[in-house]
Phi, psi and omega in degrees: 000140179231152169250120179256123178250116182240120177259117184233156177291144181308327180300331181263352190299309182295319179299316180293317180302315178296320180293321178298316179297317180300325182263016175064032172259132176263138184220153171253130181256134176234135174285137179215162179223146177169182178087179183303321185271353184052038183266165181290139176231166170235132177255123178260132173251119186228119174267135181207161177289151180308320184291345182256002183298315181296321176298315179298315178299324177295319178297316179296313181301319183288341186245359181228087182261143175279154181207161178271141181214141175275129180226150174261113182300150178283131181288146180289134178253102180075006181259195181279116182273358182300324183265003183288132178253112188279009182229158180299144178231154177269126180230160176273127179233169178084201186076195180215144170253121189236133175242134176245118186242141176286145179246125180284317178218151176223131178229137176233112184255000000 
């Protein structure tokens, strides 16, 4: 048994959620924030059998693609302004950060 933790950009969240349901994976969705852009993310917690991990990773890969986006960085408030870039920059967003963790026990009551 494995616990797969997938952090995806909110833009990919609904597409991934629908694909997980279509492929009979049950998931818990958590709202999360982080990264350079401080943008919204969704963290999926998915328990699955070892034999289905590769299938699950394929579903995540197919539905969470990275892309380039122009963003205006948030100005530092009381912080160090030396590294602040005052104009929009192109950054890579999207995709998924995925962790696969072993599960010692699983109970469903």
